[in-house]
Structure formats: structure tokens, C-alpha cells
Backbone as CSV, one residue per row, in Angstrom:
resi,resn,N_x,N_y,N_z,CA_x,CA_y,CA_z,C_x,C_y,C_z
1,MET,-188.958,51.391,-32.721,-188.091,50.994,-31.625,-187.139,52.148,-31.297
2,SER,-186.972,52.402,-30.037,-186.089,53.469,-29.593,-184.700,52.911,-29.310
3,HIS,-183.697,53.540,-29.864,-182.317,53.100,-29.674,-181.580,54.070,-28.767
4,GLU,-180.457,53.603,-28.239,-179.578,54.461,-27.461,-178.139,54.186,-27.878
5,VAL,-177.410,55.254,-28.094,-176.010,55.168,-28.508,-175.135,55.653,-27.358
6,THR,-174.045,54.929,-27.113,-173.089,55.318,-26.082,-171.712,55.418,-26.707
7,LEU,-171.037,56.512,-26.411,-169.671,56.714,-26.875,-168.731,56.469,-25.703
8,MET,-167.898,55.462,-25.823,-166.870,55.184,-24.825,-165.644,55.975,-25.254
9,SER,-165.189,56.886,-24.402,-164.131,57.806,-24.806,-163.198,58.092,-23.640
10,ARG,-162.284,59.042,-23.860,-161.408,59.526,-22.791,-161.038,60.972,-23.093
11,ALA,-160.593,61.652,-22.079,-160.182,63.048,-22.229,-158.930,63.132,-23.106
12,ASP,-158.778,64.249,-23.781,-157.602,64.517,-24.622,-157.413,63.484,-25.727
13,CYS,-158.510,63.019,-26.296,-158.483,62.023,-27.377,-159.090,62.687,-28.617
14,HIS,-158.255,62.963,-29.605,-158.731,63.644,-30.812,-159.811,62.836,-31.529
15,LEU,-159.595,61.539,-31.692,-160.600,60.712,-32.373,-161.922,60.701,-31.609
16,CYS,-161.838,60.764,-30.277,-163.060,60.806,-29.460,-163.832,62.093,-29.719
17,GLU,-163.125,63.201,-29.844,-163.783,64.479,-30.114,-164.449,64.466,-31.486
18,VAL,-163.786,63.882,-32.465,-164.373,63.771,-33.805,-165.635,62.913,-33.745
19,ALA,-165.541,61.760,-33.073,-166.694,60.857,-32.956,-167.844,61.539,-32.228
20,LYS,-167.538,62.306,-31.180,-168.574,63.001,-30.422,-169.340,63.966,-31.327
21,GLY,-168.631,64.712,-32.153,-169.285,65.632,-33.070,-170.162,64.915,-34.079
22,GLU,-169.668,63.807,-34.603,-170.448,63.049,-35.583,-171.684,62.432,-34.946
23,LEU,-171.536,61.877,-33.740,-172.693,61.287,-33.056,-173.722,62.354,-32.716
24,ALA,-173.268,63.514,-32.270,-174.211,64.598,-31.950,-175.024,64.963,-33.187
25,ARG,-174.362,65.062,-34.316,-175.049,65.424,-35.560,-176.010,64.318,-36.008
26,ILE,-175.506,63.095,-36.117,-176.319,61.987,-36.635,-177.477,61.668,-35.697
27,CYS,-177.180,61.515,-34.415,-178.237,61.181,-33.459,-179.243,62.320,-33.346
28,GLY,-178.759,63.560,-33.449,-179.663,64.701,-33.432,-180.624,64.677,-34.602
29,GLU,-180.097,64.362,-35.781,-180.953,64.292,-36.976,-181.997,63.185,-36.854
30,LEU,-181.611,62.071,-36.214,-182.499,60.909,-36.117,-183.347,60.902,-34.847
31,GLY,-183.087,61.843,-33.951,-183.831,61.881,-32.697,-183.487,60.730,-31.768
32,VAL,-182.237,60.281,-31.813,-181.787,59.150,-30.992,-180.981,59.687,-29.812
33,ARG,-181.271,59.168,-28.627,-180.517,59.571,-27.440,-179.113,58.992,-27.501
34,TRP,-178.149,59.794,-27.029,-176.790,59.287,-26.949,-176.121,59.870,-25.717
35,SER,-175.112,59.164,-25.239,-174.380,59.618,-24.064,-172.912,59.274,-24.244
36,GLU,-172.098,59.823,-23.359,-170.655,59.606,-23.416,-170.178,59.106,-22.057
37,VAL,-169.285,58.122,-22.067,-168.710,57.573,-20.846,-167.195,57.638,-20.968
38,ASP,-166.535,58.206,-19.973,-165.076,58.277,-19.932,-164.555,56.954,-19.379
39,VAL,-163.850,56.186,-20.194,-163.379,54.863,-19.778,-162.357,54.944,-18.654
40,ASP,-161.728,56.096,-18.483,-160.710,56.227,-17.447,-161.295,56.429,-16.051
41,THR,-162.616,56.493,-15.945,-163.252,56.647,-14.637,-163.505,55.306,-13.958
42,ASP,-163.243,54.214,-14.662,-163.527,52.878,-14.134,-162.461,51.903,-14.621
43,ARG,-161.870,51.178,-13.721,-160.793,50.249,-14.067,-161.228,49.187,-15.080
44,GLU,-162.427,48.649,-14.908,-162.912,47.616,-15.833,-163.157,48.178,-17.227
45,LEU,-163.732,49.365,-17.295,-163.956,49.995,-18.599,-162.630,50.291,-19.283
46,ARG,-161.664,50.801,-18.514,-160.347,51.102,-19.084,-159.689,49.827,-19.609
47,ALA,-159.827,48.730,-18.880,-159.246,47.458,-19.315,-159.916,46.952,-20.592
48,GLU,-161.238,47.128,-20.696,-161.964,46.615,-21.859,-161.809,47.489,-23.097
49,TYR,-161.871,48.807,-22.926,-161.918,49.702,-24.079,-160.686,50.573,-24.269
50,GLY,-159.770,50.565,-23.330,-158.682,51.534,-23.273,-157.898,51.772,-24.537
51,ASP,-157.508,50.732,-25.242,-156.679,50.893,-26.433,-157.485,51.131,-27.702
52,ARG,-158.814,51.048,-27.620,-159.632,51.124,-28.830,-160.515,52.353,-28.894
53,VAL,-160.465,53.241,-27.905,-161.379,54.381,-27.927,-161.124,55.263,-29.134
54,PRO,-162.157,55.863,-29.663,-163.539,55.788,-29.219,-164.215,54.483,-29.666
55,VAL,-165.100,53.997,-28.811,-165.906,52.813,-29.113,-167.361,53.257,-29.090
56,ILE,-168.121,52.848,-30.097,-169.532,53.204,-30.184,-170.361,51.964,-29.850
57,LEU,-171.270,52.123,-28.891,-172.202,51.059,-28.537,-173.592,51.469,-29.007
58,VAL,-174.326,50.527,-29.560,-175.726,50.755,-29.915,-176.545,49.786,-29.078
59,ASP,-177.396,50.333,-28.239,-178.217,49.533,-27.327,-177.356,48.596,-26.483
60,GLY,-176.197,49.097,-26.055,-175.316,48.346,-25.168,-174.425,47.329,-25.835
61,VAL,-174.507,47.220,-27.156,-173.712,46.249,-27.913,-172.681,46.999,-28.749
62,GLU,-171.447,46.528,-28.724,-170.400,47.207,-29.478,-170.738,47.245,-30.963
63,HIS,-170.717,48.448,-31.510,-171.052,48.660,-32.927,-169.802,48.927,-33.757
64,GLY,-168.821,49.610,-33.174,-167.602,49.922,-33.902,-166.643,50.699,-33.030
65,TYR,-165.453,50.910,-33.554,-164.465,51.675,-32.799,-163.551,52.437,-33.737
66,TRP,-162.888,53.431,-33.161,-161.952,54.353,-33.802,-162.606,55.390,-34.685
67,LYS,-163.693,55.065,-35.371,-164.367,56.064,-36.192,-165.838,55.706,-36.330
68,VAL,-166.640,56.714,-36.619,-168.068,56.516,-36.847,-168.259,56.214,-38.321
69,GLU,-168.821,55.051,-38.618,-169.170,54.704,-39.992,-170.626,55.131,-40.183
70,GLU,-170.802,56.316,-40.755,-172.126,56.943,-40.757,-173.208,56.095,-41.387
71,ALA,-172.985,55.562,-42.566,-174.033,54.776,-43.246,-174.406,53.547,-42.418
72,ARG,-173.409,52.906,-41.853,-173.651,51.701,-41.039,-174.410,52.059,-39.758
73,LEU,-174.034,53.177,-39.129,-174.729,53.608,-37.914,-176.177,53.977,-38.227
74,ARG,-176.386,54.726,-39.298,-177.757,55.088,-39.673,-178.606,53.843,-39.941
75,ALA,-178.025,52.835,-40.577,-178.759,51.597,-40.843,-179.134,50.896,-39.529
76,ALA,-178.201,50.896,-38.571,-178.466,50.249,-37.291,-179.542,50.978,-36.494
77,LEU,-179.636,52.277,-36.688,-180.594,53.081,-35.942,-181.926,53.262,-36.658
78,GLY,-181.963,52.864,-37.941,-183.162,53.066,-38.751,-184.283,52.112,-38.509
């Protein structure tokens, strides 16, 4: 099964930059596609995710926020 990971983030967010690096590494190792969405580009996204970024979605479902839990993410993608 092919998975897709989405990072909900915003500019000038240190935790978002850390999460982006971790997702690039983990998803790269596993061959999983991932993308990044800036929550500040859409009012609804900002309302839903604004205080919790970074938020990680796996196949469109919220998987976690604030940090990447590597073992848990690998299990979800395995």
C-alpha cells in the first residue's frame, strides 16, 4: 500500500523546520511521498491547525503534532 505524508506547517516555525528535516529523512528512506502545506495560506487551515503546528497527516488523517515520533511514524508507514 502506498502512503502519503503531509506536514502542516508555517513560516518561521522552528519545530516545523525540525519536523520537515525528519520527514524528509524518514520518508526518503521508506520511499514514501510527502508534502508540506503552509496553514497560513488558508483561513480554515489556520483555524484548525494554527496553534498545534507542525501537524503530521498520514493519508489525510492526523497522526501527530509538535514533533515526529519516528518509531510510530515508521510503524504507520510500514
